[in-house]
N, C-alpha and C positions, 0 to 999 in steps of 0.2 A: 472796277473789281467788285464782285458780289460778296455779300456778307457771309462769314463762316456759319455753317449749320451745326457745328459741334456745340452741344449744350455745356459749355465750360462751367457755367454756374451750377448746373446739376451735378456734374462730376466732382467739383470741389466740395459741394455740400455732402455728397456721398463719402468722399474721402475723410471729411471732418467727422462724420458720424462713425465711420469705421475706426478712425484713430481714437475717438473717445471710447468706443467699445473695447478696443484692444487695451487701452490704458486701464479701464475699470477691471477688465479680466486679469491683467497683470497685477494690479493692486490686490485683487482678491486672492490670486495665486500666492502672492507674497505673504498675505495674512495667514493663509492655510499652512504654508511651508515653515513659517517662523513660529507658529503656535504649537503647543504640545500636541503630539499625535499619539493615538492609541494603536500601536502596531504589534502588540503581544499576540503570540499564537499559542495554541494548546492551553487555554485558560480554564478548562473544566477540571475541577478538583479530582485528584486521584490519590491512591495509596500504593506505595511500592511494597509488594508482598513476597517477592521472590527475586533473588539475584544469583547469577552464576556466571563466572568469568566476566565478559563484557556486557552480558545481557541483563535486562531487568524486566519485570512484569508489572504493568500498571493495572490497578483494580478500580473500577468505577461502579458505584452503587446508585441506583435510582433513588431520588429523594423521597418518593412516595412509596417505596418498597417494590421489590421485584414481582412482576406478574407472571414470570416463567420460573418453573422449578429448576430448570437446567440453565446454567450460565453459558455465555458465548465467549470463546477465545478468538481474538483477531490476530492473524499472522500477516504482517506487512512484508513487502519485498525488502531485499537487502540493499536496493538502490533507493536513494533519498530516505526520508524518515517517516515514521508513522504519524507524525504531527499533522500530516495532510488530512487525517480524519477528524481533526479538531482545529481547523485552520482559523476560523472566526466564529464568534458566538451565534450569528444569524444563519450560518451555513455549516454547522458542525454535525457530521454524521454521528459522532459520539453522543452529543446532547440529544439528538433525535432518537437514538436507541434508548437512552435513559428515560426520555419522555414516554416511550412506549413500554417502559417497565422491564427492559432487558438488562440484566446484570452483565457487565463487560469486564473481561480480562484482555490485555493487549501486550504483545511482546515488543519491547524496545530493544532492537538489535545492537544499539550502541555503536562505537567506533572501533573497528578492527585495528589491532596493533600489528607490528611486524611479525610477532610470534604466531599470529592467526593465519598466516599465508597458506599453511598446509591443511587447514580445515576443509573438509569436503562437504558435499551435499548430505552424505550419510551422517556426518557429525551434526549438521543442523536439523535434519529430519528425525533420525533415530536417537540423536543425542539431546540437543537443547529442546526441541519441540516436544519430544516424548517425556523428558523430565518435567517440563512445565505442565503438560496435560496430566501426568501422574500426580503432581502437586495439587492441581485444582480438583481432581477426583477425590483425593484424600481429604482435602479441605472441606468439600461439600458432601463427603460420604456418598459418592455416586460412582457407578461403574462406567458411565458414559457422560460426555459433555458435548455441547454444540461447537462446531469449528467453522470459522469463516476465513478464507484466504483472499489476499489482494495481490493481483499481478503475479510476480515471481513467488510471493508468499502463498498465493493460491495454488501454484504448481507444486510447491512443497507440501501444501495441505492435501492435495490429491494423492501425492506419493504416500504421505503418512496414512491417510484413510485406507489406502489399498493394503498397506503393510500391517496396520493395527485397527481393523474394522471393529473389533470388539470394544474399542474405547470411544468411538464417535457415534453419537446419537443422530445428529443431522449435520450435513455438510453444505456450506454455502460458498460458492466460488464467484468472485467478481473480477471482471476483466482479466481472466486467467487463461494463459496460453497452455494448451495441451497438445494441439496439433501444430507442428512447426514447419511442415512441408508445404509452405505456401509462398507465393511470390507477391502477395498483396502487402504493401507497406515496405518502405525502403529499409527499415531495420532488419527484417527477415532476409532481405537480399544481401545486405552487408554482412550479417552474422555468419552466413554460409561461406563467405569468402575470406574472412579475416584469418590471420595466422595467430590463433589463440595461444599456441605453444610459445611462440616468440614473445608475445605480450607478457605472459605470466612468468616466463623464465627471465625476462628483462626486469620487470617491475616488482615481482612478488605479488603483493596486493595490487589490484587494479585501481589507479588513482581516481578519486572522485572527479577532479577537474577534467580528466580525459573523457570520462563518461558523460559529463555535462556538456562538453563541447560537441561530442558526437550526437547527443540528442538535439542540440541547437541546429546542427547541420541537416537534420532530417527535414526541417522546414525553416530555413534561415530567414526568408522574407517575413514570415509571421512572427517568429520567435526572437529575431534580432533587430527588426526594423519596425514592423507594424505596431507591436505592443508598446514601444517607447514613443512612437508618434501618438498613439492613443493616450498615453500618459500625459504628454504635453497638451493635448486637446482637452483633457479633463483635470488639469493640475489645480484648477480653482474649486474642485469638488472634494471636500474633506473626506467623505466616505470612500470615494474612489481611490484617493491617494493612500488612505490607510489600508485598504484591501490590496492595493497594488504592492505596497511594501511588505505586507504579510506574505503574499505569494512569492516575492523575491527572496525573502528570508528562507522560506521553505526550499525553494529551488536550489539555493546555493549553500544550504546546510546538508551537505551530502557526504556520507561516510564512504571510505574506500570499500572495495569488495574483496573478500578473501580469495587469494589467487587460485587455489585448487578448486574451490567451488565454482568460480567463473569458468575455469578451464573445462570442468565436467559439464556445466550447464550448456555452454556453447557446443561442445563436442557431442554429447549424448542427445541433447534436445534439438538445437538448431541445425546441426550438421547431419546427424543420423536419425533424428525423429524417433527415438526409441520408445518414448513414453506411450504414445498413442498405439504403438504396435505391441505393447506388453513385453518389451524386450529389455527394458532398463533394469539395472541391478543396483541395489544399495545394501551395503553390509552383507553381501553374499546371498541376498534374497531377491528374487525377481518381483518387480512391481507389476502386479496383475490387476488392471483396472476392473476386471470382472468381480473382484473381491470387494469392490465398493458397492455394498448392498443397502446401505442406509439411504434415507431420502436425500436428494440432491437438488439444490436450487442454484441455477447457473445464470448470472447476470453479466451482460457485456454491452459495449457502446457501439452504436451503428457507425459513428464517425471516428472511431478510435484508430489513430495512425500508428500507434506503438504495438497494440495487440488487436489486430483487425478481427471482425466477426468470424472470419474463416478459421482463425486460430482457436476459437472458443466453442463454436456451435456443434462440433462433433463429440464434445465431452459426454453429454447425456446419453448418446447412443453407444458410447464405448464402455460405460460402466455396467455393473450387474444389477443395479437398483431398478425396481419397477416403478418407484415413486420419484419421478424427475420432472423438472420444469425449466424451460428456457425463457428468459426475458431479455429482449433487445431494446435498450433505451436510446432515444434520439439525442445522443451526446457523445463526447469524446472521452479520452482516457482519464483526464483529470476532472472534467466536468461532471462525471458520474458522482464525484464526492464533494464538489464545491458549487455546482450550479444551483441557484436558488429554486429554479423550476423543478429540477430533478430531485432535490432534497425533500420536496413534499411527497415524493413517491418512494424513494430509495429505502430509507430505514423503515418506514411504516409497512412497506410491502414485505420486506424480509421478516420483520417482527411478527406480522400476522401469519406468515407462512410457518414460522417457528412455533407460534402459539397453537396452531392447529395440530401440531405434532408433539406437543409438550405433554408428557405423561410422567408420573413419578417413577424414578429409578430406584431399584433396591439398593441397599447399602453395599458399598464396594468391599470385596474380599481383602483389599489392601488395608482396611481398618484392623484386621486381625493379623496380617502379615505385612509389615512395612515394605514399600517398594524401594529397591536399591536404585540409585541414580547412576546413569552412565557417565563416566569421566570422558571429557572431550580431549582428544589427542592434540598436542601442541607442537610436536616436532615431526619432521618427515620420518624419523626412525620409528616412531611409535604410532603412526597414523593408522596402521592396520590392526593394532591390538589394544583397543580401549579397555580400561578397567572400570570398576564400579566405584561410585562415591556417593556420599550423602549430599542432599541439596543444601544450598545456602539460603537462608531466609532472613530478610532484613527485619528490623524491629517493627512489629505491627503498630498501626496507628500513626505512622509517620506520613502525614498527608502533604503532598507536594504538587507543585505546578512546574511545567517546563520553563 
């Protein structure tokens, strides 16, 4: 019988080395997971300067002083929370804006209660956003401010700028859908087919868990399997673990969506594509994109599976402004705000664009005649007849963190 040619000694030696490597990796992972972890999100200091119903406005001031005379209001989507823009210290769009000398206001939409189910897009755009913008204009004695919208909040910002162009100096849209008649991306296909009336009539406000599950199903292999495999492969890396937990905190901190707003957004935008056609109506007024004559800076992601480039790239051609710019970044929907590579370009590029167009605004006439705030309807019976009310402002100087 001939001797076996299988190198048993080499195989056993390799197994021993691999076992030792696995043991050391597991020991290090244990040390990481059992030690204190820094997983806080939204740690940049801010001040709550305005409150109305469920919403709050956060104010961020550059430590070295503002380099722009005009502040920037950020309007996030109603889906998930605005803390995405300040997820971690090293990849914070908020901190990067502040480093560029941009004074920031940001709307925190809060968590809708059952009574908010009848709030419409009109209530958010001509109600809350308009009230916040009037407050900032009065506070800074300006007739116009800069406005930046994110995703659904960008769509709201486009609507607002078309209806109130006299209040917006410069408009920035990021991953903002305006053209919904596309078949690129599973989300757009699904939204055209769902029975939105049955969903809203059944649930009232659309549950956050339902929305999150739907987003996971858009790419289940990557979002429900690959990312957790990646976590196990990097569980011995403290920085990776901390950033992973921060992202998980953000993903599952999701408010419900006011039912009537969801119904109108799906029906008028995804199903009928009224916005890009200048046929959408809010508060009895037609949203005409040609009335957006202020400078427009439009940024979107090349690999965005939620808001594909085709949903964004027609915006600059649809508006009436002659000063427009499109920027397509090599990233996805979330990566545009958290990617370390993109963050080196994202906030500085927007800031430089704003600085080039920053000129002193004359004092606002609202200083002489206070602006009345619109009361947001709370019940189905009063949704069509909002009244006026004064703004609610929290105590100044109350600096907080999320």
